[in-house]
FIVEX-449147 format. One record per residue: z, x, y of N, C-alpha, C, CB in turn; residue in three letters; residue number from 1. Coordinates in pm, 1 decimal, m for minus. Glycine has a CB too. Layout:
% residues N
       n_c3       n_c1       n_c2      ca_c3      ca_c1      ca_c2       c_c3       c_c1       c_c2      cb_c3      cb_c1      cb_c2     r     k
          Z          X          Y          Z          X          Y          Z          X          Y          Z          X          Y   ALA   NUM
...
END
This chain:
% residues 122
       n_c3       n_c1       n_c2      ca_c3      ca_c1      ca_c2       c_c3       c_c1       c_c2      cb_c3      cb_c1      cb_c2     r     k
     5092.1     m667.5    m2860.4     5083.7     m694.8    m3003.0     4954.3     m770.6    m3032.5     5207.2     m775.4    m3051.1   UNK     1
     4880.9     m726.1    m3131.7     4756.3     m791.4    m3167.4     4783.2     m916.7    m3248.3     4666.4     m696.4    m3245.2   UNK     2
     4702.1    m1017.2    m3223.9     4709.2    m1135.5    m3307.7     4646.9    m1103.6    m3441.5     4639.0    m1255.9    m3241.3   UNK     3
     4686.4    m1178.4    m3540.8     4639.9    m1152.7    m3676.6     4487.9    m1163.6    m3687.6     4705.8    m1249.5    m3773.5   UNK     4
     4428.9    m1263.5    m3623.5     4286.0    m1286.4    m3640.9     4200.1    m1191.5    m3558.1     4252.7    m1428.3    m3605.2   UNK     5
     4259.7    m1109.2    m3473.9     4180.9    m1013.2    m3396.6     4133.7     m896.1    m3483.0     4262.9     m961.0    m3278.8   UNK     6
     4192.0     m879.2    m3600.5     4147.4     m774.6    m3691.3     4023.1     m817.3    m3768.0     4258.6     m737.9    m3788.3   UNK     7
     3993.1     m945.7    m3767.0     3877.6     m998.3    m3838.0     3752.3     m971.6    m3755.1     3894.0    m1150.1    m3866.9   UNK     8
     3649.2     m920.0    m3819.6     3526.8     m887.8    m3746.4     3417.0     m991.5    m3766.1     3476.1     m752.6    m3788.8   UNK     9
     3430.7    m1080.2    m3863.9     3331.3    m1183.9    m3887.9     3341.0    m1289.0    m3776.8     3351.4    m1249.1    m4028.4   UNK    10
     3237.6    m1297.4    m3694.6     3238.7    m1385.5    m3577.4     3247.2    m1532.3    m3618.2     3113.5    m1362.2    m3492.3   UNK    11
     3176.9    m1569.3    m3724.8     3181.7    m1708.4    m3772.3     3321.4    m1745.2    m3820.4     3080.0    m1730.2    m3885.5   UNK    12
     3386.9    m1652.9    m3889.7     3522.4    m1677.8    m3938.3     3620.4    m1691.7    m3821.9     3567.1    m1564.9    m4032.0   UNK    13
     3606.8    m1607.0    m3720.7     3693.3    m1616.3    m3602.6     3677.0    m1751.6    m3533.7     3661.9    m1502.6    m3503.7   UNK    14
     3552.2    m1796.0    m3518.3     3526.3    m1925.0    m3454.2     3584.3    m2038.5    m3536.2     3376.3    m1946.1    m3434.3   UNK    15
     3574.4    m2030.1    m3668.5     3629.1    m2134.3    m3755.9     3781.2    m2140.4    m3745.7     3587.2    m2109.5    m3901.5   UNK    16
     3846.0    m2025.3    m3743.7     3992.2    m2021.3    m3733.3     4037.8    m2082.6    m3601.4     4043.8    m1876.4    m3745.4   UNK    17
     3969.6    m2049.9    m3492.7     4005.3    m2106.4    m3362.3     3983.8    m2257.2    m3360.6     3923.1    m2040.3    m3250.7   UNK    18
     3873.9    m2304.4    m3421.1     3847.7    m2448.1    m3428.8     3956.1    m2519.6    m3509.0     3710.3    m2473.9    m3491.7   UNK    19
     3994.9    m2462.0    m3622.4     4098.6    m2523.1    m3706.5     4231.0    m2534.9    m3631.4     4118.3    m2441.2    m3834.8   UNK    20
     4268.0    m2430.1    m3559.5     4393.9    m2433.6    m3483.8     4387.2    m2535.9    m3371.0     4426.2    m2294.6    m3426.7   UNK    21
     4271.6    m2544.9    m3305.9     4254.2    m2641.8    m3197.2     4266.3    m2784.4    m3250.1     4117.7    m2622.0    m3128.2   UNK    22
     4197.3    m2814.1    m3360.0     4203.3    m2949.1    m3418.4     4343.6    m2981.0    m3468.6     4102.0    m2962.5    m3533.7   UNK    23
     4412.5    m2881.8    m3521.3     4549.6    m2902.0    m3568.0     4640.9    m2943.1    m3452.2     4603.1    m2773.9    m3635.1   UNK    24
     4622.2    m2878.2    m3337.5     4703.2    m2913.6    m3219.4     4665.8    m3050.9    m3166.5     4685.9    m2808.7    m3108.3   UNK    25
     4536.0    m3076.3    m3150.8     4489.4    m3201.6    m3091.4     4528.1    m3324.2    m3173.0     4340.1    m3197.6    m3075.1   UNK    26
     4517.3    m3312.9    m3305.0     4536.4    m3429.9    m3391.1     4667.1    m3424.8    m3470.6     4419.8    m3442.4    m3486.7   UNK    27
     4751.3    m3324.7    m3440.1     4877.8    m3307.2    m3511.7     4854.9    m3307.2    m3663.1     4977.3    m3418.4    m3472.9   UNK    28
     4752.2    m3233.1    m3705.5     4714.3    m3223.7    m3846.3     4753.7    m3085.5    m3897.6     4561.0    m3249.5    m3865.9   UNK    29
     4868.2    m3077.6    m3961.4     4918.2    m2948.4    m4009.1     4829.7    m2887.7    m4117.1     5058.8    m2963.9    m4062.1   UNK    30
     4751.1    m2969.4    m4185.5     4664.0    m2918.6    m4291.6     4565.4    m2815.4    m4236.6     4587.8    m3034.4    m4358.3   UNK    31
     4511.8    m2839.6    m4117.1     4413.7    m2746.4    m4060.8     4481.5    m2616.4    m4017.8     4340.6    m2810.4    m3941.0   UNK    32
     4605.6    m2623.8    m3972.4     4679.9    m2502.9    m3936.9     4701.8    m2416.2    m4061.1     4815.8    m2539.3    m3871.6   UNK    33
     4734.6    m2481.7    m4173.3     4757.4    m2409.4    m4298.1     4627.8    m2344.3    m4348.6     4814.3    m2504.5    m4405.1   UNK    34
     4517.2    m2417.0    m4339.8     4388.0    m2361.3    m4381.4     4353.2    m2241.1    m4293.7     4275.9    m2469.2    m4373.2   UNK    35
     4378.8    m2249.9    m4163.2     4353.0    m2137.0    m4072.6     4437.1    m2015.1    m4112.2     4383.3    m2177.2    m3926.2   UNK    36
     4562.7    m2037.0    m4148.6     4649.5    m1926.8    m4189.8     4596.9    m1860.4    m4317.0     4793.1    m1977.0    m4211.8   UNK    37
     4546.9    m1940.0    m4410.7     4491.3    m1883.8    m4533.3     4363.8    m1804.7    m4505.1     4462.9    m1994.8    m4634.3   UNK    38
     4283.2    m1850.6    m4410.1     4159.4    m1780.0    m4376.2     4185.9    m1651.3    m4297.9     4068.1    m1871.1    m4295.6   UNK    39
     4301.3    m1641.2    m4233.6     4335.6    m1520.5    m4157.6     4372.3    m1403.5    m4248.0     4450.6    m1549.5    m4063.2   UNK    40
     4401.1    m1431.5    m4373.2     4439.3    m1325.0    m4465.6     4320.0    m1232.9    m4491.4     4491.9    m1384.3    m4598.7   UNK    41
     4347.5    m1111.0    m4537.7     4236.8    m1021.8    m4573.8     4149.7    m1085.1    m4682.7     4290.9     m884.9    m4621.4   UNK    42
     4024.8    m1046.5    m4686.3     3929.1    m1107.4    m4778.9     3974.9    m1099.6    m4924.5     3794.1    m1040.3    m4764.6   UNK    43
     4035.7     m990.8    m4962.8     4078.8     m975.1    m5101.2     4194.2    m1066.8    m5137.7     4118.0     m832.8    m5126.4   UNK    44
     4263.5    m1123.2    m5037.2     4374.9    m1214.4    m5063.3     4336.6    m1360.9    m5047.7     4489.5    m1182.6    m4971.2   UNK    45
     4213.1    m1387.1    m5004.1     4167.8    m1526.0    m4991.9     4138.0    m1581.4    m5129.5     4042.9    m1536.5    m4901.0   UNK    46
     4161.9    m1710.6    m5148.9     4140.6    m1768.4    m5282.1     3994.5    m1767.6    m5325.1     4192.4    m1909.8    m5285.2   UNK    47
     3975.0    m1743.8    m5453.8     3845.1    m1759.1    m5518.2     3866.8    m1860.0    m5629.5     3787.4    m1620.8    m5572.8   UNK    48
     3810.1    m1978.0    m5612.6     3838.3    m2090.4    m5701.6     3715.0    m2119.8    m5785.7     3881.1    m2216.2    m5621.0   UNK    49
     3735.5    m2134.6    m5916.0     3626.4    m2170.7    m6005.7     3608.8    m2322.1    m6010.6     3652.2    m2115.5    m6146.6   UNK    50
     3488.6    m2364.8    m6049.4     3456.8    m2506.8    m6065.1     3553.4    m2571.8    m6164.8     3310.1    m2524.8    m6112.2   UNK    51
     3591.6    m2498.6    m6268.3     3681.6    m2554.8    m6369.8     3816.7    m2595.1    m6309.2     3703.3    m2453.1    m6483.4   UNK    52
     3865.2    m2519.0    m6213.2     3992.6    m2552.3    m6148.2     3977.6    m2676.6    m6060.7     4042.9    m2433.4    m6063.3   UNK    53
     3864.5    m2687.7    m5992.5     3838.4    m2807.6    m5912.4     3831.2    m2929.8    m6003.1     3707.1    m2792.4    m5831.5   UNK    54
     3765.3    m2915.9    m6117.3     3754.7    m3026.1    m6213.4     3892.2    m3067.6    m6264.8     3664.5    m2986.1    m6331.2   UNK    55
     3978.7    m2970.2    m6290.5     4110.9    m2995.5    m6348.1     4205.2    m3066.8    m6250.2     4173.4    m2864.2    m6392.5   UNK    56
     4198.3    m3034.3    m6122.4     4296.5    m3085.6    m6026.3     4244.4    m3195.4    m5934.0     4346.6    m2973.4    m5943.1   UNK    57
     4127.9    m3250.2    m5962.8     4075.4    m3356.6    m5877.4     4039.1    m3480.4    m5958.0     3953.7    m3307.4    m5800.5   UNK    58
     4023.5    m3589.8    m5886.9     3976.9    m3716.5    m5942.5     3839.7    m3745.4    m5882.2     4078.4    m3833.8    m5913.2   UNK    59
     3762.9    m3836.8    m5942.9     3632.5    m3870.9    m5885.2     3645.4    m3920.8    m5740.7     3563.4    m3977.4    m5971.0   UNK    60
     3562.0    m3866.6    m5653.4     3561.1    m3907.9    m5513.2     3656.9    m3832.4    m5423.0     3592.1    m4051.0    m5505.0   UNK    61
     3733.6    m3737.9    m5476.2     3827.4    m3660.4    m5394.0     3752.8    m3570.0    m5295.7     3920.0    m3575.6    m5483.6   UNK    62
     3822.2    m3536.4    m5187.6     3771.6    m3441.2    m5089.0     3858.9    m3317.0    m5100.3     3773.2    m3501.1    m4941.9   UNK    63
     3795.7    m3202.1    m5121.0     3867.6    m3077.6    m5147.0     3825.1    m2972.4    m5045.7     3842.0    m3027.6    m5291.6   UNK    64
     3922.1    m2892.7    m4999.4     3890.3    m2778.5    m4914.1     3941.1    m2652.7    m4984.0     3953.7    m2794.0    m4770.6   UNK    65
     3856.8    m2550.6    m4986.8     3891.6    m2420.9    m5045.6     3880.7    m2317.4    m4934.6     3797.9    m2384.4    m5168.2   UNK    66
     3993.4    m2260.8    m4889.7     3988.4    m2161.6    m4782.4     3949.7    m2022.8    m4835.3     4123.8    m2154.6    m4711.1   UNK    67
     3835.7    m2016.0    m4897.5     3786.4    m1892.3    m4957.2     3650.4    m1920.4    m5017.7     3885.3    m1836.9    m5064.6   UNK    68
     3630.4    m1871.3    m5140.0     3499.8    m1885.1    m5204.7     3511.1    m1970.5    m5330.6     3441.6    m1746.8    m5239.3   UNK    69
     3410.1    m2054.8    m5353.0     3402.1    m2135.0    m5475.3     3304.0    m2065.0    m5568.1     3357.3    m2283.9    m5445.5   UNK    70
     3350.1    m2039.2    m5691.8     3269.2    m1971.2    m5791.8     3223.4    m2069.8    m5898.2     3347.7    m1855.8    m5855.7   UNK    71
     3118.5    m2037.2    m5972.5     3054.0    m2132.4    m6061.5     3101.8    m2137.6    m6204.8     2914.8    m2105.1    m6062.9   UNK    72
     3211.4    m2073.6    m6241.2     3256.9    m2075.9    m6380.3     3319.0    m2210.8    m6413.3     3358.1    m1962.7    m6406.5   UNK    73
     3273.1    m2271.3    m6521.4     3329.1    m2397.8    m6565.8     3231.0    m2512.2    m6549.6     3455.3    m2427.9    m6490.0   UNK    74
     3281.0    m2632.0    m6579.1     3199.3    m2753.1    m6575.4     3268.2    m2854.4    m6484.7     3177.4    m2811.8    m6719.3   UNK    75
     3190.2    m2920.2    m6402.4     3241.0    m3026.9    m6316.4     3192.5    m3159.5    m6373.8     3193.9    m3008.4    m6167.2   UNK    76
     3287.2    m3246.5    m6410.8     3252.7    m3369.9    m6481.2     3253.2    m3493.3    m6393.2     3346.6    m3390.7    m6594.1   UNK    77
     3289.9    m3478.9    m6266.9     3292.3    m3595.2    m6178.5     3250.3    m3556.5    m6036.5     3432.5    m3658.6    m6177.1   UNK    78
     3224.5    m3659.0    m5956.5     3175.9    m3642.4    m5819.6     3292.3    m3600.0    m5728.7     3110.4    m3774.5    m5767.6   UNK    79
     3275.2    m3489.3    m5659.3     3377.2    m3436.9    m5568.1     3307.7    m3380.3    m5444.9     3465.1    m3327.7    m5637.8   UNK    80
     3365.5    m3402.0    m5328.2     3316.7    m3341.6    m5204.3     3396.1    m3213.1    m5183.3     3331.3    m3440.0    m5080.7   UNK    81
     3327.2    m3101.0    m5174.9     3393.7    m2971.6    m5164.6     3352.4    m2902.4    m5034.8     3360.2    m2882.7    m5286.9   UNK    82
     3452.0    m2860.4    m4957.1     3428.9    m2781.6    m4836.5     3493.9    m2645.4    m4859.2     3486.8    m2853.1    m4707.7   UNK    83
     3421.3    m2539.9    m4826.4     3474.1    m2405.1    m4845.5     3411.1    m2311.3    m4744.8     3448.7    m2355.3    m4989.2   UNK    84
     3469.6    m2192.0    m4733.7     3412.0    m2091.8    m4644.4     3281.3    m2039.1    m4701.7     3510.9    m1976.2    m4621.5   UNK    85
     3275.6    m2021.6    m4834.7     3149.6    m1979.5    m4897.5     3143.2    m2028.8    m5041.6     3135.0    m1825.4    m4892.9   UNK    86
     3021.5    m2035.1    m5093.4     2995.2    m2082.8    m5229.3     2902.4    m1984.9    m5299.5     2933.3    m2225.5    m5227.8   UNK    87
     2918.2    m1973.5    m5431.4     2816.2    m1904.1    m5508.9     2704.2    m2004.2    m5534.4     2874.4    m1846.0    m5644.0   UNK    88
     2586.3    m1954.2    m5565.8     2472.1    m2042.7    m5589.0     2496.2    m2134.7    m5708.8     2344.8    m1960.3    m5611.1   UNK    89
     2557.8    m2082.0    m5815.4     2582.7    m2165.8    m5933.3     2685.3    m2274.0    m5903.1     2630.7    m2079.9    m6051.0   UNK    90
     2782.9    m2243.7    m5819.1     2883.0    m2344.2    m5782.4     2817.8    m2457.8    m5704.6     2996.3    m2280.5    m5699.1   UNK    91
     2731.8    m2423.8    m5609.0     2660.2    m2527.0    m5532.8     2580.7    m2616.8    m5625.6     2566.7    m2463.0    m5429.0   UNK    92
     2507.9    m2555.2    m5718.6     2423.2    m2630.5    m5810.6     2506.5    m2724.5    m5896.7     2342.8    m2535.3    m5899.2   UNK    93
     2619.6    m2676.8    m5948.7     2703.1    m2759.8    m6035.8     2766.0    m2876.7    m5960.2     2812.3    m2675.0    m6099.8   UNK    94
     2807.7    m2854.1    m5837.3     2867.1    m2962.2    m5756.8     2761.2    m3067.9    m5725.9     2928.0    m2906.2    m5624.5   UNK    95
     2643.4    m3023.5    m5686.1     2535.5    m3117.8    m5654.7     2486.6    m3192.0    m5778.5     2419.1    m3044.4    m5589.6   UNK    96
     2480.5    m3124.2    m5893.7     2438.4    m3188.7    m6018.2     2537.1    m3296.3    m6062.9     2422.4    m3084.7    m6128.1   UNK    97
     2664.8    m3279.0    m6030.1     2766.8    m3378.0    m6066.2     2767.9    m3495.9    m5968.8     2905.2    m3312.3    m6069.9   UNK    98
     2684.6    m3490.3    m5865.3     2678.6    m3599.2    m5767.4     2769.2    m3577.0    m5648.6     2714.1    m3728.9    m5832.8   UNK    99
     2827.9    m3459.4    m5637.6     2918.2    m3428.5    m5528.0     2844.8    m3380.6    m5404.5     3017.6    m3325.0    m5571.0   UNK   100
     2922.2    m3333.2    m5311.1     2866.6    m3287.0    m5183.2     2924.3    m3150.1    m5151.0     2897.2    m3388.0    m5068.2   UNK   101
     2838.6    m3060.7    m5104.3     2878.5    m2926.4    m5063.7     2872.0    m2920.5    m4912.2     2787.5    m2816.5    m5128.9   UNK   102
     2981.3    m2875.4    m4847.8     2981.1    m2863.6    m4701.9     3068.3    m2746.1    m4660.5     3031.0    m2994.6    m4635.3   UNK   103
     3049.9    m2702.0    m4537.8     3138.7    m2597.2    m4489.3     3262.9    m2662.5    m4427.5     3065.8    m2505.4    m4385.7   UNK   104
     3362.4    m2582.3    m4401.9     3491.0    m2635.1    m4353.5     3475.1    m2699.2    m4216.7     3596.6    m2523.5    m4347.1   UNK   105
     3390.4    m2643.9    m4133.3     3368.8    m2698.6    m3999.0     3316.9    m2842.5    m4004.7     3270.1    m2610.6    m3921.2   UNK   106
     3223.8    m2869.2    m4095.5     3171.9    m3006.0    m4111.4     3283.5    m3102.2    m4150.5     3059.7    m3009.5    m4217.3   UNK   107
     3368.5    m3059.5    m4242.8     3478.4    m3145.6    m4288.1     3576.2    m3173.3    m4174.6     3552.2    m3081.1    m4406.6   UNK   108
     3607.1    m3071.7    m4095.3     3700.2    m3089.2    m3983.0     3643.4    m3187.2    m3881.3     3730.0    m2953.9    m3915.3   UNK   109
     3513.8    m3178.1    m3853.5     3453.0    m3268.9    m3756.8     3444.1    m3411.9    m3809.8     3314.5    m3219.3    m3719.2   UNK   110
     3425.5    m3428.7    m3941.4     3420.3    m3561.6    m4000.9     3559.1    m3623.8    m4016.7     3351.5    m3554.8    m4135.5   UNK   111
     3658.1    m3540.6    m4044.5     3793.0    m3588.8    m4072.7     3894.1    m3504.5    m3994.9     3822.8    m3583.9    m4225.3   UNK   112
     3904.2    m3524.9    m3861.9     3990.0    m3437.8    m3780.6     4138.6    m3447.6    m3813.0     3970.1    m3469.7    m3636.5   UNK   113
     4183.4    m3559.0    m3867.1     4325.3    m3572.1    m3902.4     4356.2    m3511.3    m4038.5     4366.4    m3718.6    m3901.5   UNK   114
     4252.2    m3485.3    m4118.0     4272.9    m3422.4    m4247.5     4331.1    m3515.6    m4351.9     4361.9    m3304.9    m4232.0   UNK   115
     4314.4    m3645.3    m4333.5     4373.3    m3739.3    m4429.6     4293.8    m3739.7    m4560.2     4378.5    m3881.8    m4369.9   UNK   116
     4366.8    m3751.3    m4669.1     4311.6    m3754.0    m4806.1     4231.2    m3630.1    m4840.8     4224.2    m3875.7    m4824.0   UNK   117
     4270.7    m3516.2    m4788.6     4204.8    m3389.8    m4820.6     4302.1    m3304.7    m4902.6     4159.2    m3314.3    m4690.1   UNK   118
     4252.8    m3251.2    m5013.9     4333.3    m3164.3    m5099.5     4293.6    m3019.2    m5073.9     4315.2    m3201.2    m5250.0   UNK   119
     4393.1    m2930.8    m5070.9     4366.9    m2787.7    m5060.2     4383.5    m2728.8    m5199.5     4463.0    m2718.1    m4955.9   UNK   120
     4282.7    m2656.8    m5244.2     4293.0    m2588.7    m5373.5     4285.3    m2438.9    m5347.7     4180.0    m2635.2    m5472.9   UNK   121
     4388.8    m2369.9    m5393.0     4394.3    m2224.1    m5375.8     4408.2    m2155.3    m5509.4     4510.5    m2184.1    m5284.1   UNK   122
END
């Protein structure tokens, strides 16, 4: 029986999923296991989150992970650290203009292996 992630051909995505599962086991952080499960889904089922949704569900200084793509529709009114698999150029610009930080999921996992105070937005 094939594992779910063996159907994925993106080498970077496969490495990220394996890293997330490893960190989840090592640090007993279920959040990373859940993010890995969301990333294992087909691309069309992965979340695509707009800046407006991040603005609506976060407070200033929050750390957010999006297991998919962040899109640039909307306005971000406060500083937020956002980690995602990919970003549109307008989304990156809006997050940085608001004083936030743009990072990939791997950076966030290495900085915060236990996943404390991290919100998942799908």
